[in-house]
MOPAC internal coordinates of N, CA, C and O (Angstrom, degrees):
PM7 1SCF
backbone

  N    0.0000 0     0.00 0     0.00 0    0    0    0
  C    1.4626 1     0.00 0     0.00 0    1    0    0
  C    1.4935 1   110.61 1     0.00 0    2    1    0
  O    1.2310 1   119.46 1   -55.19 1    3    2    1
  N    1.3096 1   118.63 1   124.81 1    3    2    1
  C    1.4760 1   121.42 1   177.38 1    5    3    2
  C    1.4971 1   108.64 1   -99.41 1    6    5    3
  O    1.2310 1   121.08 1   -37.48 1    7    6    5
  N    1.2976 1   115.53 1   142.52 1    7    6    5
  C    1.4646 1   120.62 1   175.94 1    9    7    6
  C    1.5175 1   106.63 1   -97.98 1   10    9    7
  O    1.2310 1   120.93 1   -65.39 1   11   10    9
  N    1.3174 1   115.83 1   114.61 1   11   10    9
  C    1.4744 1   121.96 1  -172.76 1   13   11   10
  C    1.5128 1   112.69 1  -106.49 1   14   13   11
  O    1.2310 1   119.47 1  -171.42 1   15   14   13
  N    1.3301 1   118.62 1     8.58 1   15   14   13
  C    1.4547 1   121.74 1  -176.37 1   17   15   14
  C    1.4929 1   114.55 1   -51.64 1   18   17   15
  O    1.2310 1   120.91 1   131.83 1   19   18   17
  N    1.3411 1   115.87 1   -48.17 1   19   18   17
  C    1.4710 1   119.69 1  -176.62 1   21   19   18
  C    1.5091 1   112.01 1   -72.72 1   22   21   19
  O    1.2310 1   120.81 1   140.17 1   23   22   21
  N    1.3677 1   116.06 1   -39.83 1   23   22   21
  C    1.4335 1   119.80 1  -176.11 1   25   23   22
  C    1.5605 1   112.09 1   -63.14 1   26   25   23
  O    1.2310 1   120.18 1   141.15 1   27   26   25
  N    1.2981 1   117.26 1   -38.85 1   27   26   25
  C    1.4526 1   121.02 1  -177.40 1   29   27   26
  C    1.5489 1   113.00 1  -104.46 1   30   29   27
  O    1.2310 1   119.42 1  -175.72 1   31   30   29
  N    1.3226 1   118.70 1     4.28 1   31   30   29
  C    1.4802 1   125.09 1   179.79 1   33   31   30
  C    1.5201 1   110.07 1    52.41 1   34   33   31
  O    1.2310 1   119.63 1  -132.87 1   35   34   33
  N    1.3102 1   118.31 1    47.13 1   35   34   33
  C    1.4413 1   121.67 1   177.99 1   37   35   34
  C    1.5007 1   109.95 1   -81.46 1   38   37   35
  O    1.2310 1   119.84 1   -52.56 1   39   38   37
  N    1.3465 1   117.91 1   127.44 1   39   38   37
  C    1.4698 1   121.22 1   179.27 1   41   39   38
  C    1.5207 1   110.52 1   -65.20 1   42   41   39
  O    1.2310 1   120.53 1   -37.94 1   43   42   41
  N    1.3130 1   116.58 1   142.06 1   43   42   41
  C    1.4204 1   124.25 1   177.55 1   45   43   42
  C    1.5357 1   111.00 1   -54.00 1   46   45   43
  O    1.2310 1   120.50 1   -38.88 1   47   46   45
  N    1.3047 1   116.64 1   141.12 1   47   46   45
  C    1.5133 1   125.19 1   178.11 1   49   47   46
  C    1.5074 1   114.88 1    66.82 1   50   49   47
  O    1.2310 1   119.65 1  -167.27 1   51   50   49
  N    1.3444 1   118.27 1    12.73 1   51   50   49
  C    1.4590 1   122.56 1   174.91 1   53   51   50
  C    1.5113 1   109.95 1   -74.11 1   54   53   51
  O    1.2310 1   120.03 1   -39.24 1   55   54   53
  N    1.3286 1   117.54 1   140.76 1   55   54   53
  C    1.4585 1   122.28 1   175.11 1   57   55   54
  C    1.5466 1   107.75 1   -81.79 1   58   57   55
  O    1.2310 1   120.54 1   -52.17 1   59   58   57
  N    1.3443 1   116.57 1   127.83 1   59   58   57
  C    1.4103 1   122.31 1  -179.70 1   61   59   58
  C    1.5289 1   108.62 1  -121.89 1   62   61   59
  O    1.2310 1   120.89 1   -53.23 1   63   62   61
  N    1.3286 1   115.91 1   126.77 1   63   62   61
  C    1.4966 1   121.36 1   176.61 1   65   63   62
  C    1.5105 1   107.83 1   -95.34 1   66   65   63
  O    1.2310 1   121.33 1   -46.66 1   67   66   65
  N    1.3640 1   115.06 1   133.34 1   67   66   65
  C    1.4398 1   117.54 1  -175.65 1   69   67   66
  C    1.4810 1   111.83 1  -129.27 1   70   69   67
  O    1.2310 1   120.73 1   -24.27 1   71   70   69
  N    1.3609 1   116.21 1   155.73 1   71   70   69
  C    1.4508 1   125.46 1   168.51 1   73   71   70
  C    1.4867 1   107.20 1  -128.59 1   74   73   71
  O    1.2310 1   120.08 1   -29.28 1   75   74   73
  N    1.3370 1   117.45 1   150.72 1   75   74   73
  C    1.4410 1   120.57 1  -176.51 1   77   75   74
  C    1.5285 1   109.23 1  -127.52 1   78   77   75
  O    1.2310 1   121.11 1   -36.23 1   79   78   77
  N    1.3366 1   115.49 1   143.77 1   79   78   77
  C    1.4743 1   122.64 1   175.84 1   81   79   78
  C    1.4966 1   107.47 1  -136.37 1   82   81   79
  O    1.2310 1   122.18 1   -51.72 1   83   82   81
  N    1.3316 1   113.43 1   128.28 1   83   82   81
  C    1.4966 1   118.10 1   178.63 1   85   83   82
  C    1.5114 1   108.83 1   -88.19 1   86   85   83
  O    1.2310 1   121.78 1   -31.33 1   87   86   85
  N    1.3550 1   114.20 1   148.67 1   87   86   85
  C    1.4607 1   119.11 1   175.45 1   89   87   86
  C    1.5334 1   107.85 1  -135.43 1   90   89   87
  O    1.2310 1   120.40 1   -52.37 1   91   90   89
  N    1.3297 1   116.84 1   127.63 1   91   90   89
  C    1.4525 1   123.26 1   176.51 1   93   91   90
  C    1.5046 1   109.89 1  -125.26 1   94   93   91
  O    1.2310 1   120.08 1     7.61 1   95   94   93
  N    1.3289 1   117.45 1  -172.39 1   95   94   93
  C    1.4677 1   122.31 1   174.94 1   97   95   94
  C    1.5115 1   110.33 1   -65.10 1   98   97   95
  O    1.2310 1   119.95 1   152.95 1   99   98   97
  N    1.3242 1   117.69 1   -27.05 1   99   98   97
  C    1.4741 1   122.13 1   179.13 1  101   99   98
  C    1.5267 1   112.36 1   -78.01 1  102  101   99
  O    1.2310 1   119.88 1   170.32 1  103  102  101
  N    1.2932 1   117.84 1    -9.68 1  103  102  101
  C    1.5178 1   121.08 1   178.73 1  105  103  102
  C    1.4875 1   111.19 1   124.21 1  106  105  103
  O    1.2310 1   121.76 1     9.84 1  107  106  105
  N    1.3041 1   114.24 1  -170.16 1  107  106  105
  C    1.4786 1   123.34 1  -178.11 1  109  107  106
  C    1.5406 1   109.53 1   -89.65 1  110  109  107
  O    1.2310 1   121.41 1   -37.73 1  111  110  109
  N    1.3129 1   114.92 1   142.27 1  111  110  109
  C    1.4712 1   121.63 1   174.59 1  113  111  110
  C    1.5080 1   108.74 1   -91.96 1  114  113  111
  O    1.2310 1   119.60 1    -3.80 1  115  114  113
  N    1.3404 1   118.36 1   176.20 1  115  114  113
  C    1.4610 1   123.08 1   178.37 1  117  115  114
  C    1.4902 1   110.24 1   -71.33 1  118  117  115
  O    1.2310 1   120.47 1   -26.59 1  119  118  117
  N    1.3708 1   116.70 1   153.41 1  119  118  117
  C    1.4395 1   122.29 1   175.94 1  121  119  118
  C    1.5395 1   108.45 1   -70.71 1  122  121  119
  O    1.2310 1   121.40 1   -34.35 1  123  122  121
  N    1.3249 1   114.93 1   145.65 1  123  122  121
  C    1.4796 1   119.45 1   177.08 1  125  123  122
  C    1.5214 1   107.83 1   -75.54 1  126  125  123
  O    1.2310 1   121.17 1   -12.80 1  127  126  125
  N    1.3303 1   115.37 1   167.20 1  127  126  125
  C    1.4456 1   119.57 1   173.40 1  129  127  126
  C    1.5160 1   107.97 1   -68.54 1  130  129  127
  O    1.2310 1   120.88 1   -29.81 1  131  130  129
  N    1.2934 1   115.92 1   150.19 1  131  130  129
  C    1.5083 1   118.99 1  -179.93 1  133  131  130
  C    1.5241 1   108.66 1   -68.25 1  134  133  131
  O    1.2310 1   121.56 1   -44.08 1  135  134  133
  N    1.3047 1   114.62 1   135.92 1  135  134  133
  C    1.4710 1   122.30 1   174.31 1  137  135  134
  C    1.5298 1   106.69 1   -72.24 1  138  137  135
  O    1.2310 1   120.37 1   -77.59 1  139  138  137
  N    1.3125 1   116.89 1   102.41 1  139  138  137
  C    1.4901 1   120.16 1  -173.98 1  141  139  138
  C    1.5067 1   113.06 1   -75.49 1  142  141  139
  O    1.2310 1   120.01 1   155.01 1  143  142  141
  N    1.3361 1   117.59 1   -24.99 1  143  142  141
  C    1.4399 1   121.27 1   178.73 1  145  143  142
  C    1.5357 1   110.45 1   -77.65 1  146  145  143
  O    1.2310 1   121.08 1   151.68 1  147  146  145
  N    1.3531 1   115.55 1   -28.32 1  147  146  145
  C    1.4210 1   120.49 1  -178.94 1  149  147  146
  C    1.4882 1   113.82 1    78.44 1  150  149  147
  O    1.2310 1   120.86 1    -6.78 1  151  150  149
  N    1.3529 1   115.97 1   173.22 1  151  150  149
  C    1.4316 1   123.47 1   176.22 1  153  151  150
  C    1.4911 1   106.91 1  -127.62 1  154  153  151
  O    1.2310 1   119.86 1   -34.12 1  155  154  153
  N    1.2927 1   117.88 1   145.88 1  155  154  153
  C    1.4535 1   120.70 1   178.21 1  157  155  154
  C    1.5001 1   113.17 1   -92.77 1  158  157  155
  O    1.2310 1   120.58 1   -37.34 1  159  158  157
  N    1.3220 1   116.49 1   142.66 1  159  158  157
  C    1.4584 1   123.43 1  -178.93 1  161  159  158
  C    1.5057 1   107.83 1   -69.63 1  162  161  159
  O    1.2310 1   120.40 1   -51.76 1  163  162  161
  N    1.3344 1   116.85 1   128.24 1  163  162  161
  C    1.4560 1   124.23 1   178.44 1  165  163  162
  C    1.5302 1   107.74 1  -127.24 1  166  165  163
  O    1.2310 1   121.04 1    -9.79 1  167  166  165
  N    1.3235 1   115.61 1   170.21 1  167  166  165
  C    1.4756 1   117.53 1  -177.57 1  169  167  166
  C    1.5109 1   109.02 1  -156.77 1  170  169  167
  O    1.2310 1   121.23 1    -5.02 1  171  170  169
  N    1.3440 1   115.25 1   174.98 1  171  170  169
  C    1.4729 1   121.34 1   171.93 1  173  171  170
  C    1.5090 1   108.21 1   -67.76 1  174  173  171
  O    1.2310 1   120.11 1   -21.07 1  175  174  173
  N    1.3706 1   117.40 1   158.93 1  175  174  173
  C    1.4710 1   117.60 1   176.21 1  177  175  174
  C    1.5257 1   111.68 1   -62.19 1  178  177  175
  O    1.2310 1   120.84 1   -24.80 1  179  178  177
  N    1.2963 1   115.99 1   155.20 1  179  178  177
  C    1.4709 1   119.63 1   176.82 1  181  179  178
  C    1.5121 1   110.61 1   -67.00 1  182  181  179
  O    1.2310 1   120.51 1   -17.97 1  183  182  181
  N    1.3300 1   116.63 1   162.03 1  183  182  181
  C    1.4350 1   119.33 1   178.66 1  185  183  182
  C    1.5670 1   109.95 1   -62.20 1  186  185  183
  O    1.2310 1   122.67 1   -42.20 1  187  186  185
  N    1.3197 1   112.50 1   137.80 1  187  186  185
  C    1.4672 1   118.23 1  -177.88 1  189  187  186
  C    1.5230 1   108.79 1   -82.97 1  190  189  187
  O    1.2310 1   120.85 1   -32.31 1  191  190  189
  N    1.3447 1   115.99 1   147.69 1  191  190  189
  C    1.4748 1   119.53 1   173.73 1  193  191  190
  C    1.5015 1   108.37 1   -69.89 1  194  193  191
  O    1.2310 1   120.39 1   -23.17 1  195  194  193
  N    1.3084 1   116.86 1   156.83 1  195  194  193
  C    1.4447 1   122.23 1   177.91 1  197  195  194
  C    1.5403 1   109.96 1   -60.22 1  198  197  195
  O    1.2310 1   121.17 1   -35.19 1  199  198  197
  N    1.3436 1   115.37 1   144.81 1  199  198  197
  C    1.4413 1   116.84 1   176.64 1  201  199  198
  C    1.5253 1   111.65 1   -58.46 1  202  201  199
  O    1.2310 1   120.51 1   -31.62 1  203  202  201
  N    1.3243 1   116.64 1   148.38 1  203  202  201
  C    1.4753 1   119.49 1   176.14 1  205  203  202
  C    1.4758 1   108.69 1   -68.91 1  206  205  203
  O    1.2310 1   120.96 1   -47.79 1  207  206  205
  N    1.2886 1   115.76 1   132.21 1  207  206  205
  C    1.4750 1   120.64 1   179.72 1  209  207  206
  C    1.4981 1   110.39 1   -81.06 1  210  209  207
  O    1.2310 1   121.16 1   -49.87 1  211  210  209
  N    1.2876 1   115.39 1   130.13 1  211  210  209
  C    1.4641 1   119.75 1   175.12 1  213  211  210
  C    1.5191 1   106.09 1  -120.07 1  214  213  211
  O    1.2310 1   120.71 1   -68.19 1  215  214  213
  N    1.3175 1   116.25 1   111.81 1  215  214  213
  C    1.4629 1   120.48 1   177.53 1  217  215  214
  C    1.5075 1   111.50 1   -85.53 1  218  217  215
  O    1.2310 1   120.64 1   176.41 1  219  218  217
  N    1.3012 1   116.37 1    -3.59 1  219  218  217
  C    1.4619 1   122.52 1  -177.15 1  221  219  218
  C    1.4803 1   110.55 1   -78.55 1  222  221  219
  O    1.2310 1   119.58 1   -59.29 1  223  222  221
  N    1.2870 1   118.41 1   120.71 1  223  222  221
  C    1.4591 1   123.37 1   173.53 1  225  223  222
  C    1.5067 1   108.66 1  -105.28 1  226  225  223
  O    1.2310 1   121.78 1   -56.83 1  227  226  225
  N    1.3175 1   114.19 1   123.17 1  227  226  225
  C    1.4505 1   118.46 1   176.92 1  229  227  226
  C    1.5282 1   108.07 1  -114.54 1  230  229  227
  O    1.2310 1   120.28 1   -59.88 1  231  230  229
  N    1.2602 1   117.07 1   120.12 1  231  230  229
  C    1.5133 1   123.74 1   178.93 1  233  231  230
  C    1.5283 1   111.12 1    46.35 1  234  233  231
  O    1.2310 1   119.16 1  -129.81 1  235  234  233
  N    1.3321 1   119.20 1    50.19 1  235  234  233
  C    1.4483 1   120.78 1   175.88 1  237  235  234
  C    1.4940 1   118.22 1    72.83 1  238  237  235
  O    1.2310 1   120.67 1  -157.56 1  239  238  237
  N    1.3151 1   116.33 1    22.44 1  239  238  237
  C    1.4605 1   122.03 1  -176.61 1  241  239  238
  C    1.5527 1   109.09 1  -127.67 1  242  241  239
  O    1.2310 1   120.40 1   -44.66 1  243  242  241
  N    1.3715 1   116.84 1   135.34 1  243  242  241
  C    1.4478 1   122.44 1   175.12 1  245  243  242
  C    1.4925 1   107.69 1  -110.62 1  246  245  243
  O    1.2310 1   119.11 1   -59.09 1  247  246  245
  N    1.3547 1   119.30 1   120.91 1  247  246  245
  C    1.4393 1   123.84 1   179.06 1  249  247  246
  C    1.5145 1   110.95 1   -97.05 1  250  249  247
  O    1.2310 1   120.61 1   -49.48 1  251  250  249
  N    1.3761 1   116.44 1   130.52 1  251  250  249
  C    1.4483 1   122.79 1   175.59 1  253  251  250
  C    1.5461 1   106.60 1  -116.06 1  254  253  251
  O    1.2310 1   121.27 1   -52.98 1  255  254  253
  N    1.3155 1   115.18 1   127.02 1  255  254  253
  C    1.5116 1   119.45 1  -179.22 1  257  255  254
  C    1.5239 1   108.60 1  -125.95 1  258  257  255
  O    1.2310 1   121.11 1   -30.34 1  259  258  257
  N    1.3255 1   115.49 1   149.66 1  259  258  257
  C    1.4651 1   120.25 1   174.22 1  261  259  258
  C    1.5023 1   107.58 1  -141.13 1  262  261  259
  O    1.2310 1   121.21 1   -16.16 1  263  262  261
  N    1.3260 1   115.30 1   163.84 1  263  262  261
  C    1.4727 1   122.99 1  -178.06 1  265  263  262
  C    1.4916 1   111.52 1   -79.87 1  266  265  263
  O    1.2310 1   120.24 1   -40.39 1  267  266  265
  N    1.3158 1   117.16 1   139.61 1  267  266  265
  C    1.4600 1   124.04 1   175.72 1  269  267  266
  C    1.4918 1   109.56 1   -76.32 1  270  269  267
  O    1.2310 1   119.76 1   -37.43 1  271  270  269
  N    1.3221 1   118.05 1   142.57 1  271  270  269
  C    1.5032 1   120.64 1   175.38 1  273  271  270
  C    1.5277 1   106.61 1   -76.13 1  274  273  271
  O    1.2310 1   120.50 1   -55.15 1  275  274  273
  N    1.3054 1   116.64 1   124.85 1  275  274  273
  C    1.4679 1   121.74 1  -172.71 1  277  275  274
  C    1.5193 1   113.45 1  -108.94 1  278  277  275
  O    1.2310 1   119.23 1   152.70 1  279  278  277
  N    1.3531 1   119.07 1   -27.30 1  279  278  277
  C    1.4747 1   119.89 1  -175.30 1  281  279  278
  C    1.5066 1   111.69 1  -102.39 1  282  281  279
  O    1.2310 1   121.48 1   -29.14 1  283  282  281
  N    1.3190 1   114.78 1   150.86 1  283  282  281
  C    1.4300 1   124.05 1  -179.61 1  285  283  282
  C    1.5425 1   110.02 1   -59.66 1  286  285  283
  O    1.2310 1   121.61 1   139.41 1  287  286  285
  N    1.3289 1   114.53 1   -40.59 1  287  286  285
  C    1.4740 1   120.42 1  -179.45 1  289  287  286
  C    1.5353 1   111.72 1   -63.48 1  290  289  287
  O    1.2310 1   121.06 1   132.32 1  291  290  289
  N    1.3414 1   115.57 1   -47.68 1  291  290  289
  C    1.4605 1   119.83 1   179.43 1  293  291  290
  C    1.5481 1   110.63 1   -61.99 1  294  293  291
  O    1.2310 1   120.74 1   146.84 1  295  294  293
  N    1.3282 1   116.20 1   -33.16 1  295  294  293
  C    1.4440 1   120.80 1  -177.86 1  297  295  294
  C    1.5213 1   112.98 1   -81.89 1  298  297  295
  O    1.2310 1   119.21 1   179.68 1  299  298  297
  N    1.2964 1   119.11 1    -0.32 1  299  298  297
  C    1.4848 1   123.35 1   179.29 1  301  299  298
  C    1.4827 1   112.27 1    77.83 1  302  301  299
  O    1.2310 1   118.77 1  -162.98 1  303  302  301
  N    1.3151 1   119.95 1    17.02 1  303  302  301
  C    1.4593 1   121.51 1   177.71 1  305  303  302
  C    1.5071 1   113.30 1    84.19 1  306  305  303
  O    1.2310 1   120.15 1  -166.71 1  307  306  305
  N    1.2947 1   117.32 1    13.29 1  307  306  305
  C    1.4712 1   122.58 1  -179.13 1  309  307  306
  C    1.5018 1   108.89 1  -139.79 1  310  309  307
  O    1.2310 1   121.08 1   -20.34 1  311  310  309
  N    1.3423 1   115.55 1   159.66 1  311  310  309
  C    1.4425 1   117.66 1   176.62 1  313  311  310
  C    1.5047 1   110.43 1   -69.81 1  314  313  311
  O    1.2310 1   121.40 1   -35.28 1  315  314  313
  N    1.3468 1   114.92 1   144.72 1  315  314  313
  C    1.4797 1   120.43 1   176.05 1  317  315  314
  C    1.5248 1   105.61 1   -74.11 1  318  317  315
  O    1.2310 1   120.66 1   -58.15 1  319  318  317
  N    1.3211 1   116.34 1   121.85 1  319  318  317
  C    1.4657 1   122.03 1   178.13 1  321  319  318
  C    1.4695 1   112.52 1   -78.56 1  322  321  319
  O    1.2310 1   120.84 1   139.47 1  323  322  321
  N    1.3561 1   116.01 1   -40.53 1  323  322  321
  C    1.4780 1   121.03 1  -178.39 1  325  323  322
  C    1.5004 1   109.91 1  -165.94 1  326  325  323
  O    1.2310 1   121.83 1   -20.05 1  327  326  325
  N    1.3082 1   114.11 1   159.95 1  327  326  325
  C    1.4851 1   122.93 1   169.39 1  329  327  326
  C    1.4940 1   107.60 1  -104.55 1  330  329  327
  O    1.2310 1   120.22 1   -36.33 1  331  330  329
  N    1.3267 1   117.18 1   143.67 1  331  330  329
  C    1.4510 1   122.26 1  -179.33 1  333  331  330
  C    1.5070 1   108.32 1  -119.86 1  334  333  331
  O    1.2310 1   118.95 1   -65.54 1  335  334  333
  N    1.2809 1   119.61 1   114.46 1  335  334  333
  C    1.4790 1   125.12 1   177.80 1  337  335  334
  C    1.4960 1   109.66 1   -98.57 1  338  337  335
  O    1.2310 1   120.82 1   -53.56 1  339  338  337
  N    1.3379 1   116.04 1   126.44 1  339  338  337
  C    1.4648 1   121.38 1   176.02 1  341  339  338
  C    1.5142 1   108.60 1  -116.38 1  342  341  339
  O    1.2310 1   120.88 1   -32.81 1  343  342  341
  N    1.2747 1   115.92 1   147.19 1  343  342  341
  C    1.4613 1   120.87 1  -179.14 1  345  343  342
  C    1.5105 1   112.80 1  -142.41 1  346  345  343
  O    1.2310 1   120.80 1   -18.46 1  347  346  345
  N    1.3305 1   116.07 1   161.54 1  347  346  345
  C    1.4268 1   123.52 1   177.96 1  349  347  346
  C    1.4992 1   110.53 1  -150.08 1  350  349  347
  O    1.2310 1   121.11 1   -25.56 1  351  350  349
  N    1.2974 1   115.48 1   154.44 1  351  350  349
  C    1.4635 1   122.59 1   171.50 1  353  351  350
  C    1.4770 1   108.30 1  -103.59 1  354  353  351
  O    1.2310 1   119.75 1   -55.08 1  355  354  353
  N    1.3480 1   118.08 1   124.92 1  355  354  353
  C    1.4575 1   120.25 1   179.20 1  357  355  354
  C    1.5177 1   112.35 1    59.35 1  358  357  355
  O    1.2310 1   119.95 1    52.13 1  359  358  357
  N    1.3468 1   117.71 1  -127.87 1  359  358  357
  C    1.4619 1   121.68 1  -176.20 1  361  359  358
  C    1.5359 1   113.56 1  -102.96 1  362  361  359
  O    1.2310 1   120.26 1  -164.70 1  363  362  361
  N    1.3515 1   117.11 1    15.30 1  363  362  361
  C    1.4502 1   121.14 1   176.60 1  365  363  362
  C    1.5346 1   109.16 1   -63.94 1  366  365  363
  O    1.2310 1   120.52 1   -12.84 1  367  366  365
  N    1.3155 1   116.60 1   167.16 1  367  366  365
  C    1.4623 1   122.24 1   175.66 1  369  367  366
  C    1.5355 1   109.93 1   -73.60 1  370  369  367
  O    1.2310 1   120.84 1   -31.82 1  371  370  369
  N    1.3280 1   116.00 1   148.18 1  371  370  369
  C    1.4497 1   119.88 1   177.66 1  373  371  370
  C    1.4926 1   110.50 1   -67.85 1  374  373  371
  O    1.2310 1   121.63 1   -38.39 1  375  374  373
  N    1.3728 1   114.49 1   141.61 1  375  374  373
  C    1.4859 1   121.91 1   179.20 1  377  375  374
  C    1.4968 1   106.07 1  -129.62 1  378  377  375
  O    1.2310 1   120.87 1   -35.54 1  379  378  377
  N    1.3252 1   115.94 1   144.46 1  379  378  377
  C    1.4585 1   122.58 1   176.05 1  381  379  378
  C    1.5415 1   109.17 1   -67.08 1  382  381  379
  O    1.2310 1   120.10 1   -55.01 1  383  382  381
  N    1.3334 1   117.41 1   124.99 1  383  382  381
  C    1.4574 1   119.42 1   179.94 1  385  383  382
  C    1.5356 1   112.52 1  -119.29 1  386  385  383
  O    1.2310 1   120.55 1   164.59 1  387  386  385
  N    1.3525 1   116.55 1   -15.41 1  387  386  385
  C    1.4511 1   118.56 1   178.54 1  389  387  386
  C    1.5228 1   107.82 1  -152.38 1  390  389  387
  O    1.2310 1   121.99 1   -37.39 1  391  390  389
  N    1.3505 1   113.79 1   142.61 1  391  390  389
  C    1.4670 1   120.61 1   174.51 1  393  391  390
  C    1.5458 1   106.69 1  -143.23 1  394  393  391
  O    1.2310 1   120.39 1   -55.89 1  395  394  393
  N    1.3285 1   116.86 1   124.11 1  395  394  393
  C    1.4539 1   119.69 1  -178.16 1  397  395  394
  C    1.4879 1   113.72 1   165.07 1  398  397  395
  O    1.2310 1   118.83 1     8.93 1  399  398  397
  N    1.3658 1   119.83 1  -171.07 1  399  398  397
  C    1.4397 1   124.58 1  -176.16 1  401  399  398
  C    1.4993 1   114.41 1   -88.90 1  402  401  399
  O    1.2310 1   119.70 1   163.13 1  403  402  401
  N    1.2993 1   118.18 1   -16.87 1  403  402  401
  C    1.4834 1   120.42 1  -177.99 1  405  403  402
  C    1.5170 1   111.43 1   -69.97 1  406  405  403
  O    1.2310 1   120.94 1   -23.44 1  407  406  405
  N    1.2803 1   115.81 1   156.56 1  407  406  405
  C    1.5059 1   121.41 1   177.62 1  409  407  406
  C    1.5179 1   110.98 1  -113.72 1  410  409  407
  O    1.2310 1   120.45 1  -149.42 1  411  410  409
  N    1.2916 1   116.74 1    30.58 1  411  410  409
  C    1.4164 1   121.69 1   177.46 1  413  411  410
  C    1.5498 1   109.29 1  -152.02 1  414  413  411
  O    1.2310 1   121.64 1   -38.62 1  415  414  413
  N    1.3588 1   114.47 1   141.38 1  415  414  413
  C    1.4447 1   119.96 1   178.05 1  417  415  414
  C    1.5101 1   107.77 1  -135.38 1  418  417  415
  O    1.2310 1   119.81 1   -40.18 1  419  418  417
  N    1.2964 1   117.96 1   139.82 1  419  418  417
  C    1.4345 1   123.28 1   177.69 1  421  419  418
  C    1.5163 1   110.69 1  -109.67 1  422  421  419
  O    1.2310 1   120.73 1   -54.10 1  423  422  421
  N    1.2943 1   116.22 1   125.90 1  423  422  421
  C    1.4723 1   123.02 1   175.64 1  425  423  422
  C    1.5516 1   106.78 1   -99.34 1  426  425  423
  O    1.2310 1   121.23 1   -66.80 1  427  426  425
  N    1.3008 1   115.25 1   113.20 1  427  426  425
  C    1.4336 1   120.69 1  -176.18 1  429  427  426
  C    1.5429 1   109.47 1   -88.45 1  430  429  427
  O    1.2310 1   121.25 1   -44.35 1  431  430  429
  N    1.3204 1   115.21 1   135.65 1  431  430  429
  C    1.4328 1   123.84 1   178.47 1  433  431  430
  C    1.5072 1   114.39 1    51.75 1  434  433  431
  O    1.2310 1   120.45 1  -120.71 1  435  434  433
  N    1.3598 1   116.75 1    59.29 1  435  434  433
  C    1.4628 1   119.47 1   175.51 1  437  435  434
  C    1.5157 1   110.51 1   -65.13 1  438  437  435
  O    1.2310 1   120.81 1   -26.71 1  439  438  437
  N    1.2884 1   116.05 1   153.29 1  439  438  437
  C    1.4929 1   120.59 1  -176.60 1  441  439  438
  C    1.5235 1   106.61 1   -79.92 1  442  441  439
  O    1.2310 1   120.39 1   -53.87 1  443  442  441
  N    1.3275 1   116.86 1   126.13 1  443  442  441
  C    1.4130 1   123.06 1  -179.32 1  445  443  442
  C    1.5193 1   110.62 1   -62.63 1  446  445  443
  O    1.2310 1   119.40 1   -42.32 1  447  446  445
  N    1.3385 1   118.75 1   137.68 1  447  446  445
  C    1.4638 1   123.07 1   179.00 1  449  447  446
  C    1.4924 1   115.12 1    81.42 1  450  449  447
  O    1.2310 1   120.03 1  -177.41 1  451  450  449
  N    1.3596 1   117.54 1     2.59 1  451  450  449
  C    1.4616 1   121.85 1   179.41 1  453  451  450
  C    1.5326 1   110.03 1   -95.79 1  454  453  451
  O    1.2310 1   121.59 1   -41.29 1  455  454  453
  N    1.3096 1   114.57 1   138.71 1  455  454  453
  C    1.4840 1   119.56 1   176.84 1  457  455  454
  C    1.5138 1   106.99 1   -92.67 1  458  457  455
  O    1.2310 1   121.45 1   -59.25 1  459  458  457
  N    1.3572 1   114.83 1   120.75 1  459  458  457
  C    1.4671 1   120.69 1   175.20 1  461  459  458
  C    1.5155 1   109.78 1  -105.18 1  462  461  459
  O    1.2310 1   120.52 1   -35.97 1  463  462  461
  N    1.3209 1   116.61 1   144.03 1  463  462  461
  C    1.4740 1   123.11 1   173.44 1  465  463  462
  C    1.5230 1   107.54 1  -124.97 1  466  465  463
  O    1.2310 1   121.39 1   -36.36 1  467  466  465
  N    1.3205 1   114.95 1   143.64 1  467  466  465
  C    1.4660 1   122.29 1  -177.52 1  469  467  466
  C    1.5390 1   109.90 1  -133.70 1  470  469  467
  O    1.2310 1   121.78 1   -29.47 1  471  470  469
  N    1.3145 1   114.19 1   150.53 1  471  470  469
  C    1.4718 1   120.19 1   170.81 1  473  471  470
  C    1.5223 1   106.84 1  -147.58 1  474  473  471
  O    1.2310 1   121.71 1   -26.33 1  475  474  473
  N    1.3295 1   114.34 1   153.67 1  475  474  473
  C    1.4870 1   119.41 1  -175.56 1  477  475  474
  C    1.5217 1   107.82 1  -133.37 1  478  477  475
  O    1.2310 1   120.79 1   -32.48 1  479  478  477
  N    1.3285 1   116.10 1   147.52 1  479  478  477
  C    1.4830 1   120.73 1   173.43 1  481  479  478
  C    1.4945 1   106.08 1  -140.23 1  482  481  479
  O    1.2310 1   121.50 1   -22.18 1  483  482  481
  N    1.3502 1   114.73 1   157.82 1  483  482  481
  C    1.4542 1   121.92 1   178.16 1  485  483  482
  C    1.5120 1   108.35 1  -108.29 1  486  485  483
  O    1.2310 1   120.76 1   -29.11 1  487  486  485
  N    1.3631 1   116.16 1   150.89 1  487  486  485
  C    1.4429 1   120.32 1   178.70 1  489  487  486
  C    1.5185 1   109.97 1  -128.11 1  490  489  487
  O    1.2310 1   121.43 1   -47.42 1  491  490  489
  N    1.3277 1   114.88 1   132.58 1  491  490  489
  C    1.4588 1   121.22 1   173.25 1  493  491  490
  C    1.5360 1   108.13 1  -120.23 1  494  493  491
  O    1.2310 1   119.29 1    10.08 1  495  494  493
  N    1.3337 1   118.96 1  -169.92 1  495  494  493
  C    1.4461 1   120.86 1  -178.75 1  497  495  494
  C    1.5118 1   113.52 1   -65.84 1  498  497  495
  O    1.2310 1   119.08 1   165.27 1  499  498  497
  N    1.3285 1   119.37 1   -14.73 1  499  498  497
  C    1.4330 1   122.37 1  -178.70 1  501  499  498
  C    1.5245 1   112.80 1   -96.02 1  502  501  499
  O    1.2310 1   120.38 1   169.65 1  503  502  501
  N    1.3068 1   116.87 1   -10.35 1  503  502  501
  C    1.4521 1   119.50 1   179.50 1  505  503  502
  C    1.5441 1   113.63 1   136.96 1  506  505  503
  O    1.2310 1   120.47 1    10.92 1  507  506  505
  N    1.3024 1   116.70 1  -169.08 1  507  506  505
  C    1.4586 1   122.36 1  -178.66 1  509  507  506
  C    1.5303 1   110.77 1  -102.66 1  510  509  507
  O    1.2310 1   120.76 1   -38.85 1  511  510  509
  N    1.3210 1   116.16 1   141.15 1  511  510  509
  C    1.4630 1   119.44 1  -178.06 1  513  511  510
  C    1.4978 1   109.16 1  -115.16 1  514  513  511
  O    1.2310 1   120.10 1   180.00 1  515  514  513

């Protein structure tokens, strides 16, 4: 399945009626009947805002929180399957550190004096945003 929303500038949630024709080395097949009910335009979730930074360390734990996607439009017209939190120390490459439905992650015993960076993305059936 190809996502053509950007290529054809189709507005989100628009009903699109389609017909399909197969083509092989033997030639082209007949066109299908038009889908009269149509299909709605869907997309990957929108880009997530950066996690809220919490400089507060309570008993050796660093809490990272982010906002849950609440609207159908922000979610790309599909349920959010999971949030993916990536983190790095200093200038290292980002690594996935959490995948799931929660919107909070606790880093236990962070190294004192280390700069941590985090980013989060949401994933639905169409991909990650």
